[in-house]
Structures are given as structure tokens and as C-alpha cells.
C-alpha positions as CSV (number, residue, x, y, z in Angstrom):
1,M,0.0,0.0,0.0
2,T,1.4,3.4,-1.0
3,T,1.7,6.0,1.7
4,A,1.8,9.7,1.4
5,T,4.1,12.1,3.3
6,I,3.4,15.5,4.7
7,P,4.2,17.9,1.9
8,T,7.1,20.2,2.5
9,Q,7.2,23.9,1.6
10,T,9.0,24.8,-1.6
11,E,9.1,28.5,-0.7
12,P,10.9,30.1,2.2
13,E,8.6,29.6,5.2
14,P,7.9,33.2,6.1
15,T,7.2,34.2,2.5
16,A,5.0,31.2,1.8
17,E,3.1,31.7,5.1
18,R,2.5,35.4,4.3
19,A,1.2,34.6,0.8
20,R,-1.1,31.9,2.1
21,T,-2.4,34.2,4.8
22,G,-3.1,36.8,2.2
23,L,-5.3,34.3,0.3
24,L,-7.5,33.9,3.4
25,L,-7.7,37.6,4.0
26,A,-8.9,38.0,0.4
27,Y,-12.0,35.9,1.2
28,L,-12.6,38.0,4.4
29,R,-12.1,41.4,2.9
30,P,-15.7,41.9,1.6
31,H,-17.0,41.4,5.1
32,W,-14.7,43.9,6.9
33,P,-17.5,46.3,8.0
34,A,-19.4,43.5,9.8
35,M,-16.2,42.1,11.2
36,L,-15.3,45.5,12.5
37,V,-18.6,45.6,14.4
38,G,-17.9,42.2,15.8
39,L,-14.4,43.3,16.9
40,L,-15.9,46.3,18.7
41,L,-18.5,44.1,20.4
42,G,-15.7,41.8,21.5
43,L,-13.7,44.6,22.9
44,V,-16.7,45.8,25.0
45,A,-17.2,42.2,26.2
46,N,-13.5,41.9,27.1
47,A,-13.6,45.2,28.9
48,A,-16.5,44.0,31.1
49,G,-14.6,40.8,31.7
50,L,-11.4,42.7,32.6
51,A,-13.3,44.9,35.1
52,T,-14.8,41.9,36.9
53,P,-11.7,41.0,39.1
54,L,-11.2,44.7,40.1
55,V,-14.9,44.9,41.1
56,T,-14.4,41.6,43.0
57,K,-11.5,43.2,44.9
58,W,-13.8,46.2,45.6
59,V,-16.4,43.8,47.0
60,L,-13.8,42.2,49.3
61,D,-12.4,45.5,50.4
62,T,-15.9,46.8,51.2
63,L,-16.6,43.6,53.1
64,G,-13.4,44.0,55.1
65,A,-14.3,47.6,55.9
66,G,-17.8,46.6,57.1
67,E,-19.5,48.9,54.6
68,S,-22.6,48.3,52.4
69,L,-22.1,45.7,49.6
70,A,-25.1,46.9,47.6
71,R,-23.2,49.2,45.2
72,P,-20.2,46.9,44.4
73,V,-22.4,43.8,44.0
74,T,-24.8,45.8,41.7
75,V,-21.9,46.9,39.6
76,L,-20.7,43.3,39.4
77,L,-24.1,42.0,38.3
78,V,-24.4,44.7,35.7
79,L,-20.9,43.8,34.3
80,V,-21.9,40.1,34.1
81,V,-25.3,40.8,32.4
82,V,-23.9,43.3,30.0
83,G,-20.9,41.1,29.1
84,A,-23.2,38.1,28.5
85,A,-25.6,40.2,26.3
86,I,-22.8,41.7,24.2
87,S,-21.1,38.3,23.8
88,L,-24.3,36.8,22.6
89,W,-24.7,39.5,20.0
90,Q,-21.1,39.0,18.9
91,W,-21.6,35.3,18.5
92,I,-24.7,35.7,16.4
93,L,-23.0,38.3,14.2
94,M,-19.8,36.3,13.7
95,G,-21.8,33.2,12.9
96,R,-23.7,35.1,10.2
97,I,-20.4,36.4,8.8
98,A,-19.0,32.9,8.8
99,E,-21.9,31.5,6.8
100,R,-21.7,34.3,4.3
101,V,-18.0,33.7,3.8
102,V,-18.6,30.0,3.2
103,L,-21.5,31.0,0.8
104,D,-19.4,33.4,-1.1
105,A,-16.6,30.9,-1.4
106,R,-18.9,28.1,-2.7
107,T,-20.7,30.5,-5.0
108,G,-17.3,31.6,-6.4
109,V,-16.2,28.0,-7.0
110,I,-19.5,27.1,-8.7
111,R,-19.4,30.2,-11.0
112,R,-15.8,29.4,-11.9
113,Y,-16.6,25.8,-12.7
114,L,-19.4,26.8,-15.1
115,A,-17.4,29.6,-16.7
116,A,-14.2,27.6,-17.0
117,R,-13.0,26.0,-20.2
118,I,-13.9,22.4,-20.7
119,D,-10.3,21.2,-20.7
120,Q,-9.6,22.9,-17.4
121,L,-12.3,20.8,-15.7
122,T,-11.7,17.5,-17.4
123,R,-8.1,17.4,-16.1
124,R,-9.4,16.8,-12.6
125,P,-11.7,14.0,-11.3
126,G,-15.3,15.0,-10.8
127,G,-15.2,14.0,-7.1
128,E,-12.3,16.3,-6.4
129,L,-14.1,19.2,-8.0
130,V,-17.1,18.5,-5.8
131,T,-14.8,18.4,-2.7
132,R,-13.4,21.8,-3.6
133,A,-17.0,23.2,-3.7
134,T,-18.2,21.5,-0.5
135,S,-15.5,20.5,2.0
136,D,-12.9,23.2,1.4
137,P,-15.3,26.2,1.9
138,A,-16.5,24.7,5.1
139,L,-13.0,25.1,6.6
140,L,-13.4,28.9,6.2
141,H,-16.3,28.8,8.6
142,Q,-14.2,29.0,11.8
143,A,-11.3,30.7,10.1
144,S,-13.6,33.6,9.1
145,G,-13.8,34.7,12.8
146,S,-10.2,34.0,13.5
147,I,-9.0,37.5,12.7
148,V,-11.6,39.1,15.0
149,G,-10.9,36.4,17.6
150,L,-7.1,36.9,17.4
151,T,-7.5,40.7,17.8
152,N,-9.9,40.3,20.7
153,G,-7.7,37.7,22.3
154,A,-4.5,39.7,21.8
155,L,-6.1,42.8,23.3
156,A,-7.6,40.9,26.1
157,L,-4.2,39.3,26.9
158,V,-2.5,42.7,26.8
159,G,-5.2,44.3,28.9
160,T,-5.1,41.5,31.4
161,L,-1.3,41.8,31.7
162,V,-1.5,45.6,32.1
163,L,-4.1,45.3,34.9
164,M,-2.0,42.6,36.6
165,G,0.9,45.0,36.5
166,T,-1.1,47.6,38.3
167,L,-1.7,45.1,41.1
168,D,1.9,43.7,41.5
169,L,4.9,43.8,39.2
170,V,6.7,40.9,40.8
171,L,3.8,38.5,40.2
172,L,3.5,40.0,36.7
173,G,7.1,39.0,36.0
174,A,6.4,35.4,36.9
175,T,3.3,35.4,34.7
176,M,5.2,36.9,31.7
177,V,7.7,34.0,31.8
178,A,4.9,31.5,31.3
179,V,3.3,33.6,28.6
180,V,6.5,34.0,26.6
181,V,7.3,30.2,26.8
182,V,3.8,29.3,25.6
183,A,3.9,31.9,22.7
184,V,7.3,30.5,21.5
185,L,6.1,26.9,21.5
186,M,2.9,27.8,19.8
187,G,4.7,29.7,17.0
188,L,6.9,26.6,16.4
189,L,4.0,24.1,16.2
190,L,1.2,26.0,14.5
191,P,2.6,26.0,10.9
192,S,2.7,22.2,10.8
193,I,-1.0,22.1,11.7
194,G,-1.8,24.1,8.5
195,R,0.3,21.8,6.4
196,A,-1.3,18.7,7.8
197,Q,-4.8,20.2,7.2
198,E,-4.0,20.9,3.6
199,A,-2.6,17.4,3.1
200,A,-5.7,15.9,4.6
201,Q,-7.9,18.0,2.3
202,E,-5.8,16.9,-0.7
203,S,-6.4,13.2,0.3
204,V,-10.2,13.9,0.7
205,G,-10.1,15.3,-2.8
206,R,-8.4,12.2,-4.2
207,L,-10.8,10.0,-2.4
208,G,-13.8,12.0,-3.8
209,G,-12.4,11.6,-7.4
210,A,-11.7,7.9,-7.0
211,L,-15.1,7.2,-5.4
212,E,-17.0,9.2,-8.0
213,G,-15.3,7.1,-10.7
214,S,-16.1,3.8,-9.0
215,L,-19.7,4.7,-8.4
216,R,-20.1,5.8,-12.1
217,A,-18.7,2.4,-13.1
218,I,-20.4,0.4,-10.4
219,R,-21.9,-2.2,-12.8
220,T,-18.5,-2.9,-14.2
221,V,-17.0,-3.1,-10.7
222,K,-19.6,-5.7,-9.6
223,A,-19.5,-7.6,-12.9
224,S,-15.7,-7.8,-12.6
225,R,-15.9,-8.9,-9.0
226,A,-13.7,-6.0,-8.1
227,E,-15.6,-4.7,-5.0
228,Q,-12.8,-5.6,-2.6
229,R,-10.0,-4.3,-4.8
230,Q,-11.9,-1.0,-5.2
231,T,-12.6,-0.9,-1.5
232,D,-8.9,-1.3,-0.7
233,A,-7.9,1.4,-3.2
234,L,-10.5,3.8,-1.9
235,T,-9.7,3.2,1.8
236,T,-6.1,3.9,1.0
237,H,-7.1,7.5,0.3
238,A,-9.3,7.5,3.4
239,R,-6.4,6.3,5.5
240,D,-4.1,9.0,4.1
241,S,-6.7,11.6,5.1
242,A,-7.1,10.1,8.5
243,R,-3.3,10.0,9.0
244,Y,-2.9,13.7,8.1
245,G,-5.9,14.5,10.3
246,I,-4.4,12.6,13.3
247,H,-1.1,14.4,12.7
248,A,-3.0,17.7,12.8
249,A,-5.0,16.6,15.9
250,R,-1.8,15.6,17.7
251,R,-0.2,19.0,17.0
252,T,-3.4,20.8,18.0
253,A,-3.6,18.8,21.2
254,L,0.0,19.5,22.0
255,V,-0.6,23.3,21.5
256,W,-3.6,23.2,23.8
257,T,-1.8,21.2,26.4
258,I,1.2,23.6,26.4
259,S,-1.0,26.6,26.7
260,W,-3.2,25.3,29.5
261,T,-0.3,23.7,31.4
262,G,1.7,26.9,31.1
263,I,-1.1,29.0,32.6
264,Q,-1.7,26.4,35.3
265,L,2.0,26.4,36.3
266,A,1.9,30.2,36.3
267,V,-1.1,30.1,38.6
268,I,0.8,27.8,41.0
269,V,3.9,30.0,41.0
270,I,1.7,33.1,41.5
271,L,-0.1,31.4,44.4
272,G,3.2,30.5,46.1
273,V,4.9,33.8,45.5
274,G,1.8,35.8,46.2
275,A,1.1,34.0,49.5
276,A,4.7,34.7,50.6
277,R,4.4,38.3,49.8
278,A,1.0,38.6,51.4
279,E,2.3,36.9,54.5
280,R,5.1,39.6,54.7
281,G,2.5,42.3,54.2
282,L,3.8,43.4,50.8
283,I,0.4,43.0,49.2
284,E,-3.2,42.7,50.5
285,V,-5.1,39.4,50.4
286,S,-7.7,41.1,48.2
287,T,-5.0,42.1,45.7
288,L,-3.7,38.5,45.6
289,I,-7.2,37.2,45.0
290,A,-7.8,39.7,42.2
291,F,-4.4,38.8,40.7
292,L,-5.3,35.1,40.8
293,L,-8.6,35.9,39.1
294,Y,-6.7,37.6,36.3
295,A,-4.3,34.7,36.1
296,F,-7.2,32.3,35.7
297,G,-8.7,34.8,33.3
298,L,-5.5,34.4,31.1
299,M,-6.8,31.0,30.1
300,G,-9.6,32.8,28.2
301,P,-7.4,35.0,25.9
302,I,-4.7,32.3,25.5
303,G,-7.3,29.7,24.7
304,E,-9.0,32.1,22.3
305,L,-5.6,32.8,20.6
306,T,-4.9,29.0,20.4
307,Q,-8.3,28.2,18.9
308,N,-8.2,31.0,16.4
309,L,-4.7,30.3,15.3
310,T,-5.6,26.7,14.7
311,A,-8.7,27.7,12.8
312,M,-6.7,30.1,10.8
313,Q,-4.2,27.4,9.8
314,A,-7.1,25.3,8.5
315,G,-8.6,28.3,6.7
316,I,-5.3,29.2,5.1
317,A,-5.0,25.6,3.7
318,A,-8.5,25.8,2.4
319,A,-8.0,29.2,0.9
320,G,-4.9,28.0,-1.0
321,R,-6.9,25.1,-2.5
322,L,-9.8,27.4,-3.4
323,R,-7.4,29.8,-5.1
324,E,-6.3,27.0,-7.3
325,I,-9.9,26.8,-8.6
326,E,-10.0,30.5,-9.1
327,A,-6.9,30.2,-11.3
328,L,-8.8,28.0,-13.8
329,A,-8.9,29.7,-17.2
330,V,-12.4,30.8,-18.3
331,E,-14.0,31.0,-21.7
332,P,-13.8,34.3,-23.4
333,G,-16.9,36.4,-22.8
334,S,-18.2,33.9,-20.2
335,A,-20.9,36.3,-19.1
336,P,-24.3,35.1,-20.4
337,A,-25.5,36.8,-23.5
338,E,-28.8,38.5,-23.8
339,V,-31.5,36.2,-25.0
340,G,-34.1,37.2,-27.5
341,P,-37.7,36.1,-27.9
342,A,-36.7,32.9,-29.8
343,G,-34.4,31.8,-27.0
344,R,-31.3,32.6,-29.1
345,P,-28.6,35.0,-27.9
346,E,-28.9,38.3,-29.7
347,D,-26.1,39.0,-32.2
348,E,-26.7,42.3,-33.7
349,G,-23.4,42.3,-35.5
350,A,-24.1,39.0,-37.3
351,P,-24.5,39.2,-41.1
352,A,-28.1,39.7,-42.2
353,G,-27.9,37.2,-45.0
354,R,-27.9,33.6,-43.8
355,T,-29.1,31.9,-46.9
356,A,-25.9,31.7,-49.0
357,G,-22.7,29.8,-48.3
358,P,-21.9,27.2,-45.6
359,V,-23.2,27.8,-42.1
360,L,-19.9,26.5,-40.7
361,A,-16.4,26.3,-42.1
362,L,-13.0,25.3,-40.8
363,R,-10.0,26.7,-42.6
364,G,-6.6,25.1,-42.0
365,V,-7.5,24.2,-38.3
366,T,-5.0,22.5,-36.1
367,A,-5.7,22.0,-32.4
368,R,-4.2,20.1,-29.5
369,Y,-5.5,19.6,-25.9
370,A,-2.4,20.6,-24.0
371,P,0.9,22.2,-24.9
372,G,3.6,19.7,-25.8
373,T,1.1,17.0,-26.9
374,S,0.5,15.8,-30.4
375,P,-2.2,17.7,-32.3
376,A,-5.6,16.1,-32.1
377,V,-6.5,17.4,-35.5
378,R,-4.3,18.8,-38.3
379,D,-5.0,21.2,-41.2
380,I,-8.7,20.6,-41.2
381,E,-10.5,22.1,-44.3
382,L,-14.2,21.5,-44.1
383,E,-17.5,23.2,-44.9
384,I,-20.9,22.4,-43.3
385,P,-23.7,23.2,-45.8
386,R,-26.5,25.3,-44.4
387,V,-29.0,22.5,-45.2
388,G,-28.3,18.8,-45.2
389,H,-26.7,15.9,-43.2
390,T,-22.9,15.7,-42.7
391,A,-21.6,12.6,-41.1
392,L,-18.1,12.2,-39.5
393,V,-16.8,8.7,-39.5
394,G,-13.4,7.1,-38.8
395,P,-11.7,4.8,-36.3
396,S,-11.3,5.8,-32.6
397,G,-8.9,8.6,-32.1
398,A,-9.4,10.0,-35.6
399,G,-10.4,13.4,-34.3
400,K,-14.2,13.4,-34.6
401,T,-15.0,14.4,-31.1
402,T,-12.3,17.1,-31.3
403,L,-14.1,18.6,-34.3
404,F,-17.2,18.8,-32.2
405,S,-15.3,20.4,-29.4
406,L,-14.0,23.0,-31.9
407,L,-17.4,23.7,-33.3
408,L,-18.9,24.2,-29.8
409,R,-15.9,26.2,-28.8
410,F,-14.9,23.9,-26.0
411,L,-11.5,23.9,-27.6
412,E,-9.6,26.8,-29.2
413,P,-7.6,26.1,-32.4
414,E,-3.9,26.5,-32.3
415,R,-3.8,27.5,-36.0
416,G,-6.4,28.3,-38.6
417,E,-9.9,29.6,-38.0
418,L,-13.5,28.6,-37.7
419,L,-16.3,30.6,-39.4
420,L,-19.9,30.9,-38.5
421,D,-22.0,32.5,-41.3
422,G,-18.7,33.7,-42.8
423,R,-17.6,35.5,-39.6
424,R,-14.7,34.3,-37.5
425,Y,-15.5,32.5,-34.3
426,S,-13.4,35.0,-32.4
427,D,-15.9,37.7,-33.4
428,H,-18.6,35.8,-31.4
429,T,-18.9,34.9,-27.8
430,P,-19.2,31.2,-26.9
431,A,-22.8,31.8,-25.9
432,Q,-23.6,33.4,-29.2
433,I,-22.1,30.4,-31.1
434,R,-23.8,27.8,-28.9
435,G,-27.1,29.7,-29.3
436,R,-27.0,28.7,-33.0
437,L,-26.2,25.1,-32.3
438,A,-27.9,22.2,-30.5
439,Y,-25.8,19.3,-29.1
440,V,-26.7,15.8,-28.1
441,E,-23.9,13.9,-26.2
442,Q,-23.4,10.2,-26.8
443,E,-24.0,9.5,-23.1
444,A,-27.0,11.8,-23.1
445,P,-26.8,12.8,-19.4
446,V,-30.1,13.5,-17.5
447,V,-30.4,16.9,-15.9
448,P,-31.8,16.8,-12.4
449,G,-35.5,17.7,-12.3
450,T,-38.6,16.6,-14.2
451,I,-39.1,15.5,-17.8
452,G,-40.3,19.0,-18.6
453,D,-37.2,20.6,-16.9
454,N,-35.0,18.4,-19.1
455,L,-36.8,19.4,-22.3
456,R,-36.7,23.1,-21.3
457,F,-33.1,23.1,-20.3
458,T,-32.0,24.9,-23.5
459,H,-35.2,27.0,-23.9
460,P,-36.7,27.7,-20.5
461,D,-39.5,29.7,-22.1
462,A,-40.8,26.8,-24.2
463,G,-44.6,26.1,-24.0
464,E,-46.1,22.7,-23.4
465,D,-47.2,22.4,-27.0
466,E,-43.6,22.7,-28.1
467,L,-42.6,20.0,-25.5
468,W,-45.2,17.5,-26.8
469,A,-44.2,18.2,-30.4
470,A,-40.6,17.5,-29.5
471,L,-41.5,14.3,-27.7
472,R,-43.7,13.2,-30.7
473,A,-40.7,13.7,-33.0
474,V,-38.7,11.1,-31.0
475,N,-41.7,8.8,-30.4
476,L,-41.8,9.4,-26.6
477,H,-45.1,11.2,-26.4
478,E,-47.3,8.2,-25.7
479,K,-45.0,6.9,-22.9
480,V,-44.8,10.3,-21.2
481,A,-48.6,10.9,-21.6
482,A,-49.2,7.6,-19.8
483,L,-47.3,8.7,-16.8
484,E,-49.3,9.9,-13.8
485,L,-47.5,13.3,-13.7
486,G,-46.8,13.6,-17.4
487,L,-44.2,16.3,-18.0
488,D,-43.9,16.8,-14.3
489,T,-42.6,13.3,-13.6
490,P,-39.3,13.5,-11.7
491,L,-36.4,12.2,-13.7
492,S,-33.1,10.6,-12.6
493,A,-30.4,8.6,-14.2
494,T,-31.9,5.4,-12.7
495,T,-35.4,5.8,-14.0
496,V,-34.8,5.9,-17.7
497,S,-33.0,3.5,-20.0
498,G,-30.0,4.6,-22.2
499,G,-32.3,4.8,-25.3
500,E,-34.8,6.9,-23.5
501,R,-32.1,9.2,-22.2
502,Q,-30.9,9.7,-25.8
503,R,-34.4,10.4,-27.1
504,I,-35.1,12.9,-24.3
505,A,-31.8,14.6,-25.2
506,L,-32.7,14.6,-28.9
507,A,-36.1,16.0,-28.1
508,R,-34.4,18.8,-26.1
509,A,-32.2,19.6,-29.1
510,V,-35.0,19.7,-31.7
511,L,-37.4,21.6,-29.4
512,R,-36.7,24.6,-31.6
513,T,-35.0,24.1,-34.9
514,P,-31.4,25.1,-34.5
515,D,-29.2,26.3,-37.3
516,V,-26.9,23.3,-36.7
517,L,-27.8,20.1,-34.9
518,L,-24.8,18.1,-33.6
519,L,-25.3,14.5,-32.7
520,D,-22.8,12.2,-31.2
521,E,-24.1,8.8,-32.2
522,A,-27.7,9.4,-31.4
523,T,-28.7,5.8,-32.1
524,S,-26.1,3.9,-30.2
525,Q,-28.4,2.8,-27.4
526,V,-31.8,2.4,-29.0
527,D,-33.7,-0.5,-30.5
528,G,-34.3,-1.0,-34.2
529,L,-37.8,0.5,-34.2
530,T,-36.7,3.6,-32.2
531,E,-33.6,3.9,-34.4
532,A,-35.9,4.3,-37.4
533,V,-37.8,7.0,-35.6
534,V,-34.6,8.9,-34.7
535,S,-33.3,8.5,-38.2
536,R,-36.6,10.0,-39.6
537,C,-36.3,12.9,-37.1
538,V,-32.7,13.5,-38.3
539,R,-33.8,13.5,-41.9
540,Q,-36.6,15.9,-41.2
541,R,-34.2,18.3,-39.5
542,A,-31.7,18.0,-42.3
543,E,-34.3,19.3,-44.7
544,Q,-34.6,22.5,-42.6
545,G,-31.0,23.0,-41.4
546,A,-27.6,21.5,-41.0
547,V,-27.2,18.2,-39.1
548,V,-23.7,16.9,-38.2
549,T,-23.4,13.5,-36.7
550,I,-20.5,11.5,-35.3
551,A,-21.2,7.9,-36.3
552,H,-19.8,4.8,-34.7
553,R,-22.4,2.7,-36.6
554,L,-22.3,3.5,-40.3
555,S,-25.9,2.4,-40.6
556,T,-26.8,5.8,-39.1
557,V,-25.1,7.8,-42.0
558,L,-26.2,5.9,-45.1
559,D,-28.6,8.8,-45.8
560,A,-26.0,11.5,-45.2
561,D,-25.6,14.0,-48.0
562,Q,-21.9,14.4,-47.1
563,I,-19.7,11.8,-45.3
564,V,-16.3,13.0,-43.9
565,V,-13.8,10.2,-43.3
566,M,-11.2,11.0,-40.7
567,D,-8.0,9.3,-39.7
568,R,-5.2,10.3,-37.3
569,G,-6.5,13.8,-37.0
570,R,-6.9,14.6,-40.7
571,I,-9.7,14.5,-43.2
572,R,-9.0,11.6,-45.5
573,A,-11.9,11.8,-47.9
574,V,-15.3,13.5,-48.3
575,G,-18.2,12.2,-50.4
576,D,-21.5,10.3,-50.3
577,H,-21.8,6.7,-49.4
578,A,-21.7,5.3,-52.9
579,T,-18.7,7.4,-53.9
580,L,-16.6,6.6,-50.9
581,L,-17.3,2.9,-51.2
582,S,-15.8,2.9,-54.6
583,T,-12.9,5.4,-53.9
584,D,-11.7,5.1,-50.3
585,E,-10.2,1.9,-48.9
586,M,-10.6,2.9,-45.2
587,Y,-14.3,3.6,-45.7
588,R,-14.8,0.2,-47.3
589,D,-13.0,-1.4,-44.4
590,L,-15.2,0.5,-41.9
591,V,-18.3,-0.6,-43.8
592,A,-17.1,-4.2,-43.9
593,S,-16.2,-4.2,-40.2
594,L,-19.8,-3.2,-39.4
595,R,-21.2,-5.9,-41.7
596,I,-22.8,-3.4,-44.0
597,G,-22.9,-5.0,-47.5
598,T,-21.7,-3.5,-50.7
599,A,-22.6,-4.2,-54.3
600,T,-19.7,-6.6,-54.6
601,E,-21.0,-8.7,-51.7
602,M,-24.1,-9.4,-53.7
603,V,-22.2,-11.9,-55.8
604,T,-20.1,-13.5,-53.0
605,T,-20.6,-17.2,-52.4
606,A,-22.6,-18.4,-49.5
607,P,-19.6,-19.6,-47.6
608,E,-17.9,-16.2,-48.1
609,A,-21.0,-14.4,-46.9
610,D,-21.4,-16.7,-43.9
611,E,-17.7,-16.1,-43.0
612,R,-18.1,-12.3,-43.1
613,N,-21.5,-11.8,-41.4
614,G,-22.9,-15.0,-40.4
615,S,-25.5,-15.2,-43.2
616,G,-26.0,-14.4,-46.8
617,T,-28.4,-11.6,-46.1
618,L,-27.7,-8.3,-47.7
619,L,-27.7,-5.6,-45.0
620,V,-27.5,-2.4,-47.0
621,P,-30.8,-1.0,-48.4
622,H,-30.9,-1.5,-52.2
623,D,-31.4,2.2,-52.9
624,R,-28.1,3.0,-51.1
625,L,-26.0,0.6,-53.2
626,P,-23.6,2.2,-55.6
627,Q,-24.8,2.1,-59.2
628,E,-22.7,0.8,-62.0
């Protein structure tokens, strides 16, 4: 089993610590006005607490003099009540600030995720991204009040020491020795707590990523009898997190023990020295009692300092991890575009004429996913007609998905340019481009919500008539109508089959006819009858606009007006089915591998046909065979 080690600092310790503290302060800066109020409330509460031992001395002196105790006792009660009320107010205020800091941090992470470029997100496991938005901001909760707590604690400590000095300087000297020793030891131990907290959160992030992947593939895990192996792998990350957490807990416990023990030893010294001085008449007994009350009171400020310094270390670690998310590169013009009545982003600068020329064009496009890697596509020259069906085919890794990523502007070209209606992509925002396209993923993920929510995901203002028309286009209207709640039926990934998910996704895409419909193998998980319905829907859309499909089953592109054969990131050939069968060897191989017959196969012998596809049946429609 692999083990992790506590990460070491690569920067000089003071510089790195200041930089990390600055990250935490950046999250607290918007809340300074409310934090200032909390600080003032804390100072008033501390003042009431600091006055209590002096009033107690007054009570004792009054008692010794035989005078009335009404006035000093009344003042003592007022101090207690006022201090309690102000402390309650401060606690509520600081709690509200803490929740707002956490909310701001989570909102910032969510916004950054949804504005970030696709490649920035896909480099990290989904579970880790979830952890960054949930667990890490939670660590800012206590840290948000640490600045106020540290200030209040420091001022209370200084105030306590000053008042102790007014009572007896000798006893103050004994107290200062204990305070200095405690401060030095805490300063040495606290940085390691922050590093351990950060390492623990990193392990939690890795655990989240691994767990998310295992749950997504749970059927494969169970079918492969890999439950125990996956459990062992996942618990390794959990153990790493626990080990770092235990390391932090040990250091925290050591800090607390040192601080409390130091004060208790100081109290013992004060009691011994003070008793000796009182016995010799150097100080009054009431003064010794007041000094002891201040000594016991030191536990409050020192405990507050210890607690807040520990919380700050955890907050600094969380702020550093959150800042990594804020460093994710975002898409250009990531602010949402204005949406017009048709649900399409307004593009006043777009050319008025959209009836001539290709709707999309790629001119010498080369793109790669990361610097230093091989290009995913090279020198792509392609035009997508404004009307008609264009199919992308080729072996795995040929670059088909990369072309879709370029068209949807999930990926920026390294060289060359893309054109929409003759205008460069760089002249449009991503939202404007995607407002002209509709996209159906191969996995067709279900959006949380109802069937209606899923259909309206792209066009929230769509009416029910439009929804039913879209469902009818994909042959789902009868099934949805038979449901008790109809369009309001809650939908989850476990309540629909793969084919139904794809049909819902296709219905969402064709809800309002887009300029370009992009389909990533829309028939990969549907039965034969449903495939015919989907194919008919595609043909109908191709008569009104552009349809571009990625096909892993060539049976879905036999009706395509233009077939683009890709191999190793380049376009190998372009043509229709009949032309490519007769001119391109790779296309013929792809056809043969999928058991789609050709005209030549019509004259093969029965044994040859049986050897190739298990029967002598011709699988290609007669009207799609190449003509002699």
C-alpha cells in the first residue's frame, strides 16, 4: 500500500506563510465592515470581563471595611449581564459572517466551474471538483472569525497583563515568563498544523475523485468482482486523510496542552509567591485574589488565541486550494449573452444574410488539448452546408470528437480559424455560437429535475405544445402521456434507459429548430424501431437546417448528404456513401467491419457471406448501393 508524506514547503517559510495568509484575507475582505462591528463588540465584552476582578476586589475590600455591599455587588451584576448580552450579540454576528464567507466561497467556485474552459475541468476528477466546492469552503467557517478572535484575544491578553501589572509587578514578571514560553512553542507548532490540514484535504479530494469514478462504473465493478479491490484502493485515500488529520490533531492537542499547562503552572507560581508576599504584608489578600482571578482569566485569551490560530491554519490551507480553482482559465466572454424572444442570444453584429454559403467552415484548423502534446486534428479544411446531413466517420482517435469540441468552442484552435456565417469564431462569444447550435452527447446525461425541466433546459420559455411536439418527434409522447404526472414526472439517471435518455436529449435539441444540430451517435443505445424514428427525425431536421453526426455505426449515416472520413486527426476523404465505397479503402474497411454489405457482396458465395457476417443476407438497403 502506498503511503503519502506530509508535503514540504517549496518557498521560504515566512514568504509562503504570508502569501497563504493573504489568500485567506482576500476571502474575508468583503466582510470587513461587519467584522469591525464584531471586533468592537468583542472589545466591549472583554472590557466587562477585565473589570470583573477589580470589582471583585472592591467587594472584598468593602466587606473588610464593614460597609454596604449593595453598590459593588450591583456593579458586578451589571458587568456580568452586559458582558453576556454583548457576547451573545457578537456570537450571532460572527456566525452570520462565517456562513456568508462560506456561501461566497462556494458560489465563487460554482461560478468558476461553469465559466471555466472544458479542458480545465476534465483534467481533474469530478469527485475532487465536488470536494473543492463543499468541504474546502466549510473550513473557512471558523477561520472567518479567526481575525476578530485573534485581535480580541490579543487585546484581552495585553489588557489582562497591564491590569495585573497595576496590582503587583513581581507577580506579573512570573506570569510573563509563562506567557513567553507558551507563545514561542505555539509559534513553532502551528505552521505544521496548517500543512497537515492541507494534506488531509488533498487526500479527501483524491478520495472523492476515485469514489466518483467507482460509483459511475459500479456495474462494471460488480461484474468484474472488483468490489474488494476498489474498496482497498478507496480506503487507502481515506487512511491517508485520517493519518494527516491525526497528525494535525496531535499537534493541536500539543498546542492546547502547552497553553493550558503553562497557565496552570503560572497560577501555582503566582499562588506560592503571592502567598509569601501577602504573609510579609507586601500585598493585600484582596490584591492576591484579584491577581489570581486575572491569572485564571488568562486562560480565556490564550485559549482564544490558540483556537483561532488553529482555525486560521485550516482556513489558510482551504483558501490555498480554493485559489487554485479561481486560477482556472475561463472561456472568453463567459458572461451570459442577452437572449431574444426565440431563446437565441442576440447577435446584432451578425450578417443579415444567412441563406448563402456554408453555415460553418473550418480553414486550416490545427488543435491540441495541451501544450507539448501531439495535435488532435491537423490542417482541417471543411464546410458544413446550411442544409443537409454531414456525417463524421473514422476509427477511434481519428479526431471526430475534437471537431465537435472546436465547433462548440470547447477547444480553441492553435492554428487556422472557424467561421460561422462567414464570420470568424473570435468575433462571437461562446454563448452566441452555442445559441446557433444544438448538441446531443453520446452519453445523453439526464439533468436533475422533471421531464419538462430536461426538455426546457436549453429553452426555459418553451410552452407545453412545443414540448409535446418534440416528444412526438422522437416517439416518446405516448409513454410520457401515460405517466401519472406527465411532463412533471421527476427524472433521474436510474429511472430511464439509455435509449430513453438519448431520445429525451434529442427532443431537447430539436425543441426549436437550431441552425446546426450536432449528434454524437444518437442511435447507439436504441432498439431498431426507435432507431428508425430517430433517423426519420434527423432526416426531417436535415431538410430544414444543418445536421452533423459522429457515427460509430455506419448504418446511421447511409442517408447522409456528405460523409467525412477522418484518420489520425486529418480528413482523409469527403463524399457520399456510394462514392466513398468505390474510392476510399478505409471507408470500405469501416463498412465491412460493421457488416454493411456492398454491391460486390451481392455476388459473394454463401460460404464467403457466412464467414463475413454469419449469413448471406444483404444488410444495405438496395437504394443505397452504388450504381454501376
